[in-house]
N, C-alpha and C positions, 0 to 999 in steps of 0.2 A: 173650557179652555179660553183664555183671554186672547183677543185678537191682537196680532202683532203686525204693524205696518212699517214700511221703510220710507223715510223722508227723502225726497229728491234732493241730492246734495247740491246740485247746481243752484236751485232756488235758495237753499239755506246759506250759501256762501255770499249772497248779495246783501249789501248793506242798504237799507231802505233810505237812508239819509241821516242828517244830523240837525239838531237844534242846539245852538251855542256850542258847548264842548261835548255834549253827550251824543253817542252814536246808537241808533236803533238797528237791530238786526232782524231780518225776516225769520231767522232760524229760532227765535225765542218762542218756546212752546207754552201755551196756557192750558191746554187740555191734554191730559196724559202725562207720562214721565218719559225720560230719555235714558238709554243705556248705551255704554261703549265698552268693548272687551279688548283687553291688551295682554299680549303674551310676552312676559319678560322673565321666564324661568329658564336659566341657562341649561343647555343639554337636554331639554325636554322636547319630544317630537311635536308636530303640529297638533292643534287643538280644534275641537268642535264645541260650539256654545249653544245651549238650550235655554229658552226662556219660557216658563210655564209649560214645560213639556214639549215645546216645538223647537226644532233645530232652526236657528236663525243665521248661522254663519255659512257662507257658500264654500264649496271646494274650488281649488285652483290647481293648475298644472305647475308643478315645481320641479326644477332640475336638481338632482342630487347625485352623489357618488355612492354606490352600493356595492360593497365587496370589491372596491377598486374600479368598478365599471360605472360610467356616467349613464344615468337613466332619467326618465321623467315619471313622476308619480302624481296621481290625483289625490289631494289631501286638503286639510283644513288650514287655518291661519297659523303661520310659522312664527318662530322666535322673532321678537321685536315687531310682530305684526299687530295691526290695530283694526278692529271691525266695529262700525263701518270706518272706512278710511277717511271720510269727511263727515263732520257733525256726528249725530247719534241716531240710534234706532228708536223710533217712537213706540211706546207700549201703553196699554191701559194702566192707570194707577191702581194701587191696592197692594195686597201682599204678593210680591213678585218672587218667584223661585228661579234661580239661575244655577244651571249645572254646567260644569266644564269637564270635558272628558278628552282623552287622547284620541286623535283621529285614527281611522283605519285606512291606511294608504292603499291605493290600487295602482300597480301591483303590490303585493306584500313584500316588504323589505326583508332581505336576508341578514343584513347587518344587525348586530345587537343594539337594542334601544333601551333607554333608561326607564321607560314606562310602556307597559303592554298596550297594544292597540285596543281601543274601546274601553280602557280602564277609566273609571270615574276619578277625577282629581279632587273635585270639590262640589258641594251643593250648598248654596246660600239662599236664605229667604230674607228679603228686604221689604219693609213697608215703604211704598213709594207714594208720592202725592203729586197732584197736577202741578206742572211747571217746574218740577225738580229734575236734576240730571245726576247720573251716577256713572262711575267708571269701575270696572271689575278687572283688577290686575291679577294674573296668575304668576306666582313668584316662588322663589325658594329653591332648595337643593333636593333633587330626587333621591329618595331613600334616606334623607338626613333626619336625625333626631333633634338637631339644632337647626333652626331656620329651614325646616323641611318644606316640601312641596305643598302649596296651598293656594287659595285665592283670597283676595282682600277687596272689599267694596268700599268706595268712598263717595260721599256726596260732593259734587262739583259746584262750588259756590262762586259765582262770577261777580266781581265788583262792576259798578256802572262804568261803561267805557267812555274814554275821552279821546278826541281826535289826535292828540299829540302823544298818546301812550299806547303801547302794546302791553300784554299781561302774560307773565311767565311764572310757572311754578316748577319746582324741582322735586323729582321723585328719586330717592336712593333705593335702587333695586339690585345692589351688589350683595349677594347673600353671605359672602365670607369676607367682606371688607369692613371698613370702619365708618366713621362719620365724615361727611364731606361738605365743603363749601362750594357754591357755584359762583363763578366769576364771569362777567361778560365784558367784552371790548367792542366798542362801536365808534364810528366816525360820523358825527353829525354834519349836515350840509354846511360847507364853508368853515368847518372847525377841524380840530386835531383829534387823533385817536384818543379815546377815553376809556379807562378800565375801571369798573365798579364791581364790588362784591354784591351779588344779588341776594344770596341767602347764606346762612352759616350753620354748621354743625348738624346737618340733617342725618339722622341715623337710619339704618336699614329698615326698609318697608314703610318708611314715612314719607309724606309729601308736605311741602310748604303750601300756604295759601297762594293764590295768584297775586303776583307782585308787579306793580306798574314799572315799566322801563321806558326810557325815552326813545322816541322815534320821530322822524320827520313828519309833520302834521299831514302832508298831502301825498306821501309816497312811502315805499318800503325803506327800511334801514337795515344794513348788514351788520350782523353780530358774529363774534367768535366766542363760543362758550367753552369753559374749561372747568373740570372738577379739580379741587385741591384738597389734600388732607386737611381736616378741620383745624383752623387756627394757624396754618402754615402757608408758605409760598410754594410748597411742593406739589407739582402737578400729579394727578392720578388719571391714568387712562388717556386716550386720545381726545383731542379737542373736537368740537362740532363747529365746522366752518374754518376758513383760513383767510389770510389777507387778500388772496386772489379770488376766492369763492366763499364769501361770508354767508351765513345763514340769514335769510331775509325775513324780517318781521314787518307786519302790516299794521297800521294804526287801527285800534279798536278790536283786534283779534286776541284770542287766548290760546296759549301754547303750553304744552307739558314737555319739559326736558327731562329725560330719564337717564340716570346713571345705570348702566347695564354691564353684564359680563361677570368675570371672576377676578378676585384679587390674587388668587393663587390656585394651583391645581387642586382638583377635588376627586378623590376616589369614591365612586358610587358604591355604597355598601352592598355586599352580597353579589357583586359582579366583578368582572375584570376591566370594566370601563373606567377610564380616567378622563375627566373633563379638564381641559387645559385652558390656562389663562393667557395663552399665546395665540396668535393668528394661525390659521391653517397654512402649512407650507404649500407653495405653488411650484417651486422648482427644487427638487423633484416633488411632484404632487403627492400628498399623503393619501394612503389607501383607507384611512379612517374616515368615518362619516363627518360631514361638516358640523353637525351638532355637537361633536366632541370638543370644538374649539370656540372659546368664549372670551376673547380679550376685552378688557374694560374700556369703556368709552361712553359717549353720549349719543342719544338719538332724540329726535323731536317729532311730535305730531301736533296738529292743530285741533284744538277742541271745537272751536267755532269762530 
């Protein structure tokens, strides 16, 4: 069994300094490879991740509603969850086997779930090399014959960082939607709000490369991100950030913006479960589990 270690994220988030326009990060690994796990399969319970046979994802206490009653369960990483939350897990390079399975919550849930506890969702084998980084996205529709539940591994390739740029890639993970553009609005120091199209026409399950976007050289810069139906001005889903609380990007950092949720309701085959493309009602509160509700929108995590 290969040894798996976890990198201290506090150290990894420190930038060692810069020469001219290039930024060097202490998180850059030269020995071993790096792995990150992301759950973006709508309506699917929490997950456990295994690398080379060893469980690497921790359990956490999560508040849910089960049969109309609020309870807390001990379970794996939930929908839109990322592990590790900062940077990557360091692993020995070579042939790396990654298994993703549905977590087994404690206590056991009474509400119907789209995937049985303990069921294996995917097993992937990836040849990894020293200094490389990979993201494993669990995606798709449970029980679906089109865009069904699976996992996808991608190698994360980071362009050299500059002090007046941040780097954003867009991942379209809406399994019953179309192609989408990603648009960003920002206000540079001393300037006016500027809107730019960051990427165009990204189809389901695909990711763009990391794309340089403008930020203030010495500080964070607030962005508002919005998905739009490809080639149109029509917004799709909720924006990420607002004029009063924009999403902050830091010079020299790399971010993944994920389009998540459902474009329309989805009936899970062989069950009475309907995954809804609307938000869970709060007044009156719905008795259906939270995972049944998957409105479209954007989420973001920091790669490094």
